[in-house]
Every structure is written in C-alpha cells, then in structure tokens.
C-alpha positions as CSV (number, residue, x, y, z in Angstrom):
1,M,20.3,-147.9,50.5
2,K,19.8,-144.1,51.6
3,Q,23.8,-143.8,51.1
4,R,23.5,-145.3,47.7
5,L,20.9,-143.0,46.8
6,K,22.8,-139.8,48.0
7,V,25.9,-141.2,46.2
8,A,23.7,-141.5,42.7
9,A,22.1,-138.0,43.3
10,L,25.9,-136.5,43.7
11,M,26.9,-138.1,40.5
12,G,24.0,-136.9,38.9
13,L,24.8,-133.6,39.9
14,G,28.3,-133.9,39.0
15,I,27.2,-135.0,35.5
16,Y,25.0,-132.1,35.0
17,F,27.8,-129.9,36.2
18,L,30.0,-131.1,33.6
19,L,27.8,-131.2,30.8
20,F,27.1,-127.5,31.8
21,L,30.8,-126.7,32.1
22,A,31.6,-128.5,28.4
23,F,28.7,-126.3,26.8
24,F,29.9,-123.0,28.7
25,I,33.4,-123.7,27.4
26,S,32.2,-124.6,24.1
27,H,30.3,-121.5,23.6
28,N,33.2,-119.2,25.2
29,V,36.5,-120.4,24.1
30,Q,38.1,-119.2,20.9
31,G,35.9,-120.6,17.8
32,G,33.0,-121.2,19.7
33,P,29.6,-119.5,18.8
34,L,30.6,-116.1,20.1
35,K,28.3,-113.2,18.8
36,T,30.3,-111.3,16.1
37,G,29.8,-107.6,15.7
38,F,31.2,-105.3,13.1
39,L,32.9,-101.9,14.0
40,V,33.1,-100.0,11.0
41,V,35.7,-97.2,10.9
42,A,35.2,-94.3,8.6
43,A,36.2,-90.8,8.2
44,D,34.1,-87.8,9.0
45,R,33.4,-86.4,6.0
46,G,30.9,-83.6,6.9
47,F,27.1,-83.6,6.4
48,L,26.5,-85.0,2.8
49,G,29.3,-87.3,3.1
50,N,28.0,-88.7,6.4
51,Q,24.7,-89.1,4.9
52,E,26.1,-91.2,2.1
53,I,28.0,-93.4,4.8
54,D,24.7,-93.7,7.4
55,A,22.6,-95.0,4.0
56,V,25.2,-97.9,3.4
57,M,25.3,-98.3,7.0
58,D,21.6,-98.8,7.6
59,Q,21.5,-101.6,4.8
60,F,24.3,-103.2,6.3
61,K,22.6,-103.2,9.6
62,R,19.8,-105.2,8.2
63,R,21.7,-108.3,8.0
64,R,24.7,-108.0,10.6
65,I,25.3,-106.7,13.9
66,A,27.2,-103.4,13.4
67,S,28.1,-99.9,14.3
68,L,29.9,-96.9,13.0
69,A,32.8,-95.2,14.4
70,L,33.4,-91.8,12.6
71,I,36.9,-90.4,13.4
72,G,38.5,-87.1,12.2
73,K,40.8,-84.1,12.7
74,D,39.8,-82.0,15.6
75,R,39.0,-79.3,13.3
76,Q,37.1,-77.5,16.3
77,G,39.6,-78.0,18.9
78,I,37.0,-79.8,21.1
79,E,36.5,-83.1,19.5
80,D,39.0,-84.8,22.0
81,G,40.2,-87.3,19.1
82,Y,36.5,-88.5,18.5
83,A,36.9,-90.5,21.5
84,A,33.0,-90.1,22.6
85,Y,32.2,-91.4,18.8
86,I,34.6,-94.7,19.2
87,R,33.2,-95.4,22.7
88,R,29.7,-95.0,21.5
89,A,30.1,-97.3,18.8
90,V,31.9,-99.9,20.8
91,A,29.2,-99.6,23.6
92,E,26.4,-100.2,21.1
93,L,27.9,-103.6,19.9
94,E,28.6,-104.6,23.6
95,Q,24.9,-103.9,24.5
96,Q,24.0,-106.6,21.7
97,G,26.2,-109.0,23.6
98,V,29.0,-108.7,21.2
99,S,32.2,-110.4,22.5
100,Q,34.0,-111.1,19.1
101,F,34.8,-107.7,17.4
102,V,35.7,-107.3,13.6
103,V,36.9,-103.7,12.8
104,V,36.1,-102.9,9.1
105,P,38.3,-100.0,7.9
106,M,36.1,-98.0,5.3
107,F,39.2,-96.5,3.9
108,L,40.6,-97.4,0.6
109,S,44.2,-97.9,1.8
110,A,46.0,-99.2,4.8
111,G,48.4,-96.3,4.1
112,D,45.8,-93.4,5.1
113,A,47.3,-91.4,7.7
114,L,43.9,-91.0,9.3
115,F,43.4,-94.4,9.8
116,Q,47.1,-95.2,11.1
117,Q,46.3,-92.4,13.6
118,Y,43.5,-94.0,15.1
119,R,44.1,-97.7,14.9
120,D,45.6,-97.9,18.3
121,R,42.7,-96.0,19.9
122,I,40.4,-98.1,18.6
123,G,41.9,-101.3,19.9
124,Q,42.2,-99.7,23.3
125,A,38.7,-98.7,23.1
126,I,37.4,-102.1,22.7
127,G,39.9,-103.2,25.3
128,H,38.6,-106.7,25.7
129,G,37.4,-109.6,23.6
130,N,38.5,-110.9,20.3
131,I,39.4,-108.3,17.9
132,Q,40.2,-108.9,14.1
133,W,41.1,-106.4,11.6
134,A,39.7,-106.7,8.0
135,P,41.5,-105.4,5.3
136,P,40.9,-101.8,4.0
137,M,39.0,-101.2,0.6
138,A,42.0,-101.6,-1.8
139,E,42.3,-105.4,-1.0
140,S,39.0,-106.5,-2.7
141,Y,38.3,-106.9,-6.3
142,L,35.1,-105.0,-5.7
143,T,36.9,-101.8,-5.3
144,A,38.7,-102.1,-8.5
145,Q,35.2,-102.6,-10.0
146,I,34.2,-99.1,-8.8
147,L,37.2,-97.7,-10.4
148,L,36.3,-99.2,-13.5
149,D,32.8,-97.9,-13.3
150,R,33.9,-94.3,-12.9
151,V,36.5,-94.5,-15.5
152,E,34.1,-96.0,-18.1
153,A,31.5,-93.3,-17.0
154,V,33.6,-90.5,-18.4
155,S,35.8,-92.4,-21.4
156,T,34.6,-92.1,-24.7
157,Q,37.8,-93.2,-26.7
158,P,40.5,-94.5,-24.5
159,S,43.3,-94.8,-27.3
160,G,43.1,-91.1,-27.5
161,E,42.9,-90.3,-23.6
162,R,45.1,-89.4,-20.9
163,L,43.9,-91.0,-17.6
164,V,44.7,-89.6,-14.3
165,V,43.7,-91.5,-11.0
166,L,44.1,-89.1,-8.2
167,G,44.3,-90.4,-4.2
168,S,44.9,-88.7,-1.2
169,G,45.7,-89.4,2.5
170,A,49.5,-89.6,2.3
171,V,51.7,-87.6,5.4
172,D,55.0,-88.8,4.5
173,E,56.9,-90.6,1.4
174,A,56.0,-94.2,3.0
175,S,52.2,-93.5,3.1
176,E,52.4,-92.0,-0.2
177,R,54.2,-94.8,-1.6
178,R,51.7,-97.3,-0.1
179,I,48.6,-95.6,-1.2
180,R,50.0,-95.1,-4.9
181,N,50.5,-98.8,-5.0
182,D,47.1,-99.8,-4.0
183,L,45.8,-97.3,-6.7
184,E,48.3,-98.8,-9.2
185,R,47.0,-102.2,-8.5
186,L,43.4,-101.0,-8.8
187,A,44.0,-99.2,-12.0
188,R,45.2,-102.5,-13.7
189,E,41.7,-103.2,-13.6
190,V,40.9,-100.6,-16.1
191,T,44.1,-100.8,-18.3
192,D,43.7,-104.7,-18.5
193,R,40.7,-103.8,-20.5
194,H,41.2,-100.6,-22.1
195,E,44.4,-99.0,-23.9
196,F,44.9,-95.4,-23.1
197,R,47.2,-93.1,-24.6
198,E,49.0,-92.5,-20.7
199,V,48.1,-93.5,-17.4
200,G,49.1,-91.6,-14.4
201,V,48.3,-91.9,-10.5
202,H,49.0,-89.4,-8.1
203,V,48.6,-88.8,-4.4
204,Y,47.7,-85.6,-2.1
205,Y,49.2,-85.1,1.0
206,E,46.9,-84.2,4.3
207,H,46.5,-80.7,5.0
208,G,49.1,-80.1,7.8
209,A,51.5,-82.7,6.9
210,P,55.1,-81.4,6.6
211,G,55.3,-79.9,2.8
212,H,52.0,-80.7,1.9
213,E,51.4,-77.4,0.1
214,E,54.6,-78.2,-2.1
215,K,53.5,-82.0,-2.8
216,N,50.2,-80.9,-3.5
217,E,51.1,-78.2,-5.9
218,A,53.5,-80.4,-7.7
219,V,50.5,-82.8,-8.0
220,D,48.2,-80.3,-9.7
221,A,51.1,-79.0,-11.8
222,R,51.5,-82.6,-13.2
223,I,47.7,-82.8,-13.9
224,I,47.8,-79.5,-15.6
225,R,50.8,-80.6,-17.8
226,T,48.9,-83.7,-19.0
227,A,45.8,-81.7,-20.0
228,A,47.9,-79.4,-21.9
229,R,49.0,-82.3,-24.1
230,R,47.0,-83.4,-27.1
231,G,44.1,-85.7,-26.5
232,R,41.5,-85.8,-24.0
233,T,42.3,-86.0,-20.0
234,L,40.2,-87.9,-17.6
235,L,40.6,-87.1,-14.0
236,V,39.0,-89.4,-11.4
237,P,39.6,-88.5,-7.7
238,F,39.2,-91.8,-6.5
239,A,39.2,-91.6,-2.7
240,I,36.7,-91.1,0.1
241,G,36.8,-87.3,0.3
242,V,35.0,-84.9,2.6
243,K,31.6,-83.6,1.5
244,F,30.2,-80.9,3.6
245,D,27.9,-80.2,0.8
246,Q,27.9,-80.1,-2.9
247,R,30.3,-77.4,-3.2
248,M,32.5,-77.9,-0.6
249,S,33.2,-81.5,-1.5
250,M,36.4,-83.1,-3.2
251,E,34.8,-83.0,-6.7
252,G,33.8,-79.5,-6.2
253,W,37.0,-78.5,-5.4
254,M,38.6,-80.7,-8.1
255,G,36.0,-78.8,-10.8
256,R,36.8,-75.5,-9.8
257,K,40.6,-75.9,-9.6
258,F,40.8,-77.8,-13.1
259,G,37.5,-76.2,-14.7
260,Q,39.6,-73.9,-16.9
261,F,41.2,-77.2,-18.5
262,D,40.1,-79.6,-21.1
263,I,39.4,-82.1,-18.5
264,A,36.9,-84.8,-18.0
265,L,36.3,-85.0,-14.3
266,G,34.9,-88.5,-13.0
267,K,33.2,-89.2,-9.8
268,S,35.0,-90.2,-6.6
269,L,34.5,-93.7,-4.7
270,F,31.3,-92.8,-2.7
271,P,28.6,-93.6,-3.2
272,H,28.6,-96.5,-5.2
273,P,26.5,-99.9,-4.8
274,D,29.4,-102.1,-4.5
275,V,30.5,-100.6,-1.3
276,L,27.8,-102.4,0.4
277,T,28.9,-105.5,-1.6
278,W,32.2,-105.1,-0.1
279,L,30.7,-104.8,3.2
280,H,28.7,-107.8,3.0
281,Q,31.3,-109.9,1.7
282,T,33.9,-108.8,4.5
283,A,31.1,-109.8,7.1
284,N,30.4,-113.1,5.2
285,R,34.3,-113.9,5.5
286,Y,34.5,-113.2,9.2
287,S,31.1,-114.6,10.2
288,R,30.0,-118.4,11.1
289,A,27.8,-119.5,8.7
290,S,25.3,-122.1,8.7
291,R,24.8,-125.1,6.3
292,E,21.8,-123.4,4.8
293,E,23.9,-120.4,3.9
294,V,26.1,-122.8,1.9
295,G,25.3,-123.2,-1.9
296,V,27.0,-125.1,-4.5
297,L,27.5,-124.0,-8.3
298,I,28.6,-126.5,-10.5
299,M,30.2,-125.8,-13.9
300,P,30.4,-128.6,-16.6
301,H,30.9,-128.0,-20.1
302,G,27.3,-128.5,-21.1
303,S,25.9,-129.3,-24.6
304,T,22.5,-130.6,-25.8
305,R,19.7,-131.7,-23.9
306,P,20.8,-135.3,-23.3
307,Y,24.3,-134.3,-22.3
308,N,22.9,-132.0,-19.8
309,D,20.3,-134.6,-18.9
310,G,23.2,-136.8,-18.2
311,L,24.7,-134.5,-15.7
312,E,21.5,-133.9,-13.9
313,R,21.3,-137.4,-13.1
314,V,24.8,-137.1,-11.3
315,V,23.8,-134.0,-9.5
316,A,20.4,-134.9,-8.2
317,P,21.3,-136.6,-5.0
318,L,22.6,-133.4,-3.9
319,R,19.6,-131.5,-4.5
320,G,18.4,-132.7,-1.2
321,R,21.3,-131.7,1.1
322,Y,22.4,-128.5,-0.7
323,R,21.0,-125.4,-2.5
324,V,22.7,-126.3,-6.2
325,E,22.7,-124.1,-9.2
326,M,24.1,-125.6,-12.8
327,A,26.1,-122.9,-14.8
328,P,27.2,-125.2,-18.0
329,G,29.7,-123.7,-20.3
330,M,33.5,-122.5,-20.5
331,G,33.1,-119.6,-17.7
332,D,30.4,-117.8,-19.7
333,P,29.7,-114.5,-17.5
334,L,26.1,-114.3,-18.2
335,I,25.6,-117.9,-17.0
336,L,27.6,-117.6,-14.3
337,G,26.4,-114.4,-13.1
338,Q,22.8,-115.5,-13.1
339,A,23.5,-118.5,-10.9
340,V,25.6,-116.7,-8.3
341,R,22.9,-114.1,-8.1
342,K,20.2,-116.9,-7.7
343,L,22.0,-118.2,-4.9
344,E,22.7,-115.0,-3.1
345,K,18.8,-114.3,-3.4
346,E,18.0,-117.7,-1.6
347,G,20.1,-116.7,1.1
348,V,23.5,-118.2,0.5
349,T,26.6,-116.1,1.8
350,R,28.9,-118.9,0.8
351,I,29.4,-120.7,-2.5
352,I,31.3,-123.7,-3.6
353,F,32.1,-123.5,-7.1
354,I,32.8,-126.8,-8.9
355,R,35.0,-126.8,-12.2
356,M,33.4,-130.1,-13.5
357,Y,36.3,-130.5,-16.0
358,A,38.7,-133.1,-16.1
359,L,42.0,-131.5,-14.6
360,R,42.2,-129.2,-11.8
361,D,43.4,-126.2,-13.9
362,H,41.1,-126.5,-16.5
363,M,39.0,-123.3,-16.8
364,K,40.7,-122.2,-13.4
365,A,42.3,-119.0,-14.4
366,R,39.3,-117.6,-16.4
367,T,36.7,-118.6,-13.5
368,D,39.1,-117.3,-10.8
369,Y,39.4,-114.1,-12.2
370,M,35.7,-113.8,-13.1
371,L,34.8,-114.4,-9.5
372,G,37.4,-112.3,-7.8
373,L,39.5,-114.7,-6.8
374,A,42.4,-113.7,-8.9
375,M,44.2,-110.2,-9.5
376,D,45.5,-110.9,-13.2
377,P,43.3,-111.9,-16.1
378,P,43.7,-115.5,-17.7
379,G,46.7,-115.5,-20.0
380,D,44.5,-116.9,-23.1
381,A,42.0,-113.9,-23.1
382,H,43.4,-112.4,-26.1
383,G,42.5,-108.8,-25.4
384,K,39.0,-109.8,-24.5
385,V,39.2,-109.9,-20.5
386,P,36.1,-111.4,-19.1
387,P,34.2,-109.4,-16.8
388,R,34.1,-109.9,-13.0
389,I,31.0,-111.2,-11.2
390,R,30.1,-108.8,-8.5
391,T,29.2,-110.9,-5.4
392,S,28.9,-110.7,-1.5
393,A,29.2,-114.5,-1.2
394,V,32.6,-115.9,0.0
395,I,33.8,-118.3,-2.9
396,E,35.7,-121.8,-2.4
397,R,36.5,-124.1,-5.6
398,F,37.7,-127.0,-6.7
399,G,37.9,-129.2,-9.8
400,G,39.8,-132.0,-11.8
401,Y,37.6,-135.3,-11.6
402,E,40.0,-137.1,-13.6
403,E,42.7,-137.0,-10.9
404,S,40.2,-138.5,-8.6
405,P,41.0,-142.4,-7.9
406,L,37.1,-142.6,-8.3
407,I,37.3,-142.3,-11.9
408,A,39.7,-145.3,-12.3
409,E,36.9,-147.4,-11.2
410,I,34.2,-146.2,-14.0
411,L,36.9,-146.7,-16.5
412,L,37.4,-150.3,-15.4
413,E,33.5,-150.8,-15.4
414,R,33.2,-149.2,-18.6
415,I,36.3,-151.5,-20.1
416,M,34.6,-154.6,-18.7
417,E,31.3,-153.8,-20.1
418,I,32.4,-154.5,-23.6
419,S,35.7,-156.7,-22.9
420,E,35.6,-160.6,-23.9
421,R,39.3,-161.9,-23.8
422,P,41.4,-159.5,-21.8
423,E,44.8,-161.1,-22.6
424,D,44.3,-160.5,-26.2
425,E,42.8,-157.0,-26.0
426,T,44.2,-153.6,-26.4
427,V,42.4,-150.8,-24.5
428,I,42.7,-147.2,-25.8
429,L,41.2,-144.6,-22.9
430,L,40.7,-141.7,-25.6
431,A,40.4,-138.4,-24.0
432,H,39.3,-134.7,-25.3
433,G,42.9,-133.1,-25.2
434,T,44.1,-129.9,-25.2
435,M,45.7,-127.4,-27.5
436,D,48.6,-126.4,-25.3
437,D,51.5,-129.3,-25.5
438,E,52.4,-129.4,-21.9
439,Q,48.7,-129.1,-20.5
440,N,48.1,-132.3,-22.9
441,R,51.0,-134.2,-21.6
442,R,49.7,-133.6,-18.1
443,W,46.3,-134.9,-19.4
444,I,48.0,-138.1,-20.5
445,E,50.1,-138.6,-17.2
446,V,46.5,-138.3,-15.3
447,I,45.2,-140.9,-17.3
448,N,48.2,-143.3,-17.1
449,D,47.9,-142.8,-13.1
450,N,44.4,-144.1,-13.5
451,I,45.5,-147.0,-15.9
452,A,48.1,-148.0,-13.1
453,R,45.1,-148.0,-10.7
454,I,43.2,-150.1,-13.1
455,Q,45.8,-152.7,-13.6
456,K,46.3,-153.2,-9.8
457,G,42.9,-154.7,-9.4
458,L,42.7,-157.0,-12.4
459,E,42.7,-161.0,-12.5
460,R,43.3,-161.3,-15.8
461,P,45.7,-158.3,-17.4
462,F,44.9,-156.8,-20.8
463,R,47.4,-157.1,-23.5
464,A,48.0,-153.2,-23.2
465,I,45.8,-150.4,-22.0
466,K,47.1,-147.1,-23.1
467,A,46.2,-143.3,-22.7
468,M,45.7,-141.1,-25.6
469,T,43.9,-137.8,-26.7
470,L,42.2,-136.7,-29.8
471,R,42.9,-132.9,-29.5
472,E,39.8,-132.6,-31.6
473,D,39.3,-128.9,-31.8
474,W,42.5,-128.0,-33.5
475,P,42.8,-129.1,-36.8
476,D,46.5,-129.6,-37.2
477,K,46.8,-131.1,-33.7
478,R,43.9,-133.5,-34.2
479,A,45.5,-134.7,-37.8
480,R,48.6,-135.9,-36.2
481,A,46.8,-137.4,-32.8
482,L,44.4,-139.0,-35.1
483,L,47.4,-140.8,-37.1
484,R,48.9,-142.0,-33.9
485,I,45.3,-143.2,-32.6
486,R,44.9,-145.1,-36.0
487,E,48.4,-146.6,-36.1
488,E,47.6,-148.0,-32.4
489,I,44.5,-149.3,-33.4
490,E,46.0,-151.1,-36.5
491,Q,48.8,-152.6,-34.3
492,G,46.4,-153.7,-31.5
493,N,44.5,-155.8,-34.2
494,R,47.6,-157.9,-35.2
495,N,48.3,-161.4,-34.2
496,G,44.8,-162.1,-33.3
497,G,44.4,-159.2,-31.1
498,R,41.4,-156.8,-30.4
499,V,41.0,-153.3,-29.7
500,L,38.7,-151.7,-27.4
501,V,38.2,-147.8,-27.5
502,V,36.7,-146.4,-24.4
503,S,35.5,-142.8,-24.3
504,N,37.1,-141.1,-21.7
505,R,35.3,-137.8,-21.5
506,L,32.5,-136.7,-19.1
507,Y,29.3,-137.7,-21.2
508,G,29.4,-139.5,-24.8
509,S,31.9,-140.3,-27.3
510,G,31.8,-136.9,-29.1
511,P,33.1,-137.4,-32.7
512,Y,35.1,-140.7,-32.0
513,Q,33.0,-143.1,-34.0
514,R,33.1,-140.7,-37.1
515,L,36.6,-140.1,-37.0
516,L,37.5,-143.5,-36.5
517,E,35.4,-145.1,-39.2
518,G,36.8,-147.9,-41.0
519,L,39.0,-149.0,-38.4
520,D,38.2,-152.4,-36.6
521,F,37.6,-151.9,-32.7
522,K,34.8,-152.1,-30.4
523,M,33.8,-148.7,-28.5
524,N,32.2,-148.0,-25.2
525,G,31.0,-144.7,-25.9
526,K,29.0,-143.9,-22.8
527,G,31.6,-141.8,-21.1
528,L,31.8,-141.2,-17.3
529,V,28.6,-139.9,-16.3
530,P,26.1,-141.0,-15.2
531,H,27.8,-143.0,-12.6
532,P,27.5,-142.8,-8.8
533,N,31.1,-142.4,-8.6
534,M,30.9,-139.2,-9.9
535,T,28.3,-138.1,-7.7
536,R,30.9,-139.3,-4.6
537,W,33.5,-137.2,-6.4
538,L,31.4,-133.9,-6.2
539,E,30.2,-134.9,-2.3
540,E,33.7,-135.8,-1.2
541,G,35.1,-132.2,-2.6
542,I,32.0,-130.3,-0.9
543,G,32.7,-132.1,2.5
544,R,36.0,-130.9,2.4
545,I,35.6,-127.5,1.7
546,I,32.5,-127.2,4.4
547,Q,34.9,-128.4,6.7
548,T,37.2,-125.5,6.3
549,M,34.2,-123.1,5.3
550,L,31.8,-123.1,8.2
551,P,34.2,-122.6,11.3
552,P,34.9,-118.7,11.8
553,A,37.9,-117.3,10.4
554,S,40.9,-117.5,13.2
555,L,40.8,-115.0,16.2
556,E,44.5,-115.4,16.9
557,R,45.7,-112.0,15.8
558,E,46.4,-109.6,18.6
559,A,45.1,-105.9,18.4
560,G,48.3,-104.4,18.5
561,E,49.3,-105.7,15.0
562,T,49.6,-102.9,12.2
563,A,47.4,-102.9,9.3
564,G,50.4,-104.2,7.0
565,D,51.3,-106.9,9.2
566,E,47.6,-107.9,9.2
567,S,47.5,-107.8,5.0
568,R,50.9,-109.5,4.7
569,R,49.7,-112.4,6.9
570,N,46.4,-112.6,5.0
571,H,48.4,-112.4,1.8
572,A,50.3,-115.6,3.0
573,R,47.4,-117.5,4.1
574,V,46.0,-116.7,0.3
575,L,49.3,-117.8,-1.6
576,K,48.9,-121.2,0.2
577,S,45.4,-121.8,-1.3
578,E,45.8,-120.2,-5.0
579,A,44.0,-116.9,-4.1
580,P,45.0,-113.6,-5.4
581,P,48.5,-112.3,-4.4
582,G,46.7,-108.4,-4.8
583,F,43.3,-109.3,-3.3
584,R,43.3,-110.7,0.1
585,A,40.4,-111.4,2.3
586,G,40.9,-113.9,4.9
587,P,41.7,-117.8,4.9
588,R,40.6,-120.0,2.0
589,A,40.2,-123.6,1.6
590,A,42.8,-125.3,-0.9
591,D,42.0,-125.7,-4.5
592,G,42.0,-129.5,-5.3
C-alpha cells in the first residue's frame, strides 16, 4: 500500500514538473509571450533637438516599454562612439525584464551614414535575446504625410511654384542614391495632389565625407539656379537635422544661406505629431495584442435607414464579441476617419477592415490608399486623390462576400421562396454591375460560380438559372443591359415558362421593379441581408485574420542583417499579401 502511495506521489510530482516545464517553454521559446521593449535609436541633435526627441519619447513610454539611445559623431574627442549611451539604453530595457528587443531607427532613410555606422555596435550592445530591426521612417506613409504638411504650409499656388526637397546624411554615391530614392518616393505624396512647375530632390553629404564640400556646394548652386528662374521657389529641408539652438539649426542655416533669394523655406521633419503616430504604429506592429485590442470596421455601401437597419441585424451578433464600428459609404474619408479614431480611443491597436462589397476588388484600391496600405492613389481618382487616414493602428482587411460559397445558400433560399414549378422556371440572378467591362465580366463569373453551387444541391432542376447585371449607374451601359434582361424574361415566358427574378444585391432590389415594369415575372426583392450566412461570412473572415494578427511578428531575423536586407525581406512579405511596395512594415494577412 505504502509503495503504491509512493509511486502515486512520484507520478504526481512528475506531472507537476511536466506542467511547469511546458509553462516555462511556452513562455520562453520564440513566439511565446516574451516581454518586448523598444530601443529607439536617434541622432544626437543638440540641446533643442534632443528636447524635441525627449518629448516624443516621454509620450511613447506611457504606452510602451522603451528607451532612447542617442548616437552621433565624436565631436569632442571623448565620446567613445556614444557607447555609454547605447549601453545605458539597453540596460534600461533589461532592468524591466525585456528579452525581445525591437530596434526602431528614428532616421529618415536606411541610407543615412550615421545609422549604418552604428548598426553593428547596437547589435553587439544587446548581445543576447531576440532582436528585430524595424524599418526607418521613409518606409511609412505617415512620413509622407509629414512632408505633405510641410509643403502645403508654404505653398500658395503650386502651378507657379518650384519645389525643392532637401535631404542629408550621404557619404558616398550609394548612400546618396538611397536617400534620394526615399525622398522621391515620399515626394510623390505631394505631386499626386499638387502639380508644381518643377520638383527637385537633392541630398547633402555629411561633413567629413570625401568631397563633401564640393558635393554640397553643387547642391547649393542647383537650389540658387532654381530660385533664379521665374516663379516662386519652395525649399523644404526634410531631414532630422541638428538643432543646438534656434540659430544653430538646419532651418537657421538654410535661412542664412538662401535668405537673399526668393525662396520660401519650409520646416524640417521634426517636430510633428505624426512622428509619435509612426512610433506607436511601429510598436503595434511588433507587439503581441490582446483580443480586446482588436477592433472591427465594416464598410458597406450604406443607404437609407431601412437599408442600414437591415445591415445592423447582420452585424449585431458580432457586437458582443468585438469592438465594431460601421462606416457606410464608398470610402468616405470623413466617415472612415471618424470610425478609426473612435476605435483608437477605445484602446484598439489592430483593426480588421471589411469591405462589405460584392467582389474583393470593389473599393479596394481607394480604401487601401486611404488607410496607408498602398503607395499609389487609386487609378479612378481623376485628379481628386483622397486624403489619407493617419492612424497608429495596424490594419488588415478583406472583402468580396459574393465570392464565398455561403452566398449560394442565401440565393437558393431566395429562389425557393418564390418557386412553384422549377422545371418550368427560368431564374435570373440580377446584380448591380460595374462600369468597367472586365470587372463586370468577372462579376458575372462569380455569380455563375454560385449558380454551379446551387445546381449541385437541387432535387428538381430549373429550366435555367442565369447571371445578369443591370449596370444601373451608367445610362448607356444600362440601356444595353436592360434590353438583354428584357429579352431573357420574354424568352423565359415562352412555352409555358415562368420567370423568377432574384435580387442579387446586399439589401432590397433597388430600381429593378421600376425598370422591368410591364414584363411578366415574379421577383424576390429581399436581397442578401438580413441572413445568418452573411454574419457567418463576417465571422469567418474576422477569425481568419485574428489567427494571423494576434501572434507577434516573427523573430527569426538575425542581428547581423543590414537595414537594406530587412527592408527587402519586409517588402517580400508585403507583396505576398497585396500591401504597398513602397510602404513596408512587417507581415500582413492576405486580403481575401
């Protein structure tokens, strides 16, 4: 008996040991809930400049475990490569239990010579633990918004103005080219909205770099030649420059250097509220989120109160499990912006944005651009580029409910609600349609896929089930489409036939009844909502993204990678998931 008790006790201890071991492993292996800290690396800008950085860091630290490592040149000869400042910043994080380090370069470009000079030293100072390198500021659409603000603050009539964007930090042709490329990409945010007489991008070399005096004098000469031409010249020094005091600052030096010329001088990158927004978004992308930090933003077309109430019945079951905001419309910047800000105020750091439109590409280009998920403005902007929504939230998205098999089940129900003799009936699934012929053809293909699903489950087949679109918003295309629809109805009524028209749109039947007046048919004009399957479609899409959104970003990168390698790796991940080729910031879920 005692022997059995001893065995049982040992087994119990063994089980507790295994449970402890499992707990230990789950909290210490890669991907487990390791404590993440953010090591922000910035250039020593002097007294006033560092005050500006400290002010941003103070706000950042209210929400994140973070420290600041200033780096710079050995101006006094005794700085020892700022080693003490780097060690102090790393120790500050270690004392708070950080074992997962995210290094955030508060530099405009990865081509900046100072950042490249210190990259290995920072990795060596951390020495152990997991290290990730976040992209520099030029990779974010938020930085492009700062440049846009700087230009618009000094511009009065772009068509008569010449714009010069000035960067710094080069030491050779390779770094100059890299910084210029980043600035040119950011400048497109401005030129997409404003047509200037001329736009130039120039880069200053660092003091002490080979040939820096000749290089910088050549830049000055180009700026002066630009100012000498007819028209107003705008000069925006878009860099995080030194700022010992107001006089000894980048803007101060620019003002004295070019003060005698007709040049409107803009402000540099710092300070600006979107620097903090960028920091928070970077932190959100590299942090583990709780379920409570995930919000859902749904954008249906929207219409009158009955339409919106019908949608609310579909969305209502989600409200008990998620923070949900509705933003009805066709990518309206005011409505979307209000919804995003409301979610952020509720503590949301991840937003699942749902385009509640029929096809996955409907409204995608426009809303991707507005939410900072695409670099290029939508092709149908026609000169009216929509404003960006500036947010620190990490956004994933999906859309295209008609491409789900769940919709075929709804359509079958709608058909059977009005069917009497399937073998004599021709069913027309009538959708809105698009202006673009290729998109309209694809919509027809999607409806035909649903027809194939419907027909597989039929015990009594219909005479025919047809996919059609009215293309109702474009008079010429609508007239031709309406003629074909009328012909199909007339054909379906021959030889004892009967025609059923089913509204294949989100809610109601729109103008169908009026436009088809005088024809013999039976219509089910309910539309697809409300229906439990539409709620299921929302739930499945949300669940799919949550699985990819909540775990932390991969920690497989090694400290020895160059910033360029990191950016290219981020770029490859983003391309797989339809995110912007210019603005890369960590892995994304596929948009489906």
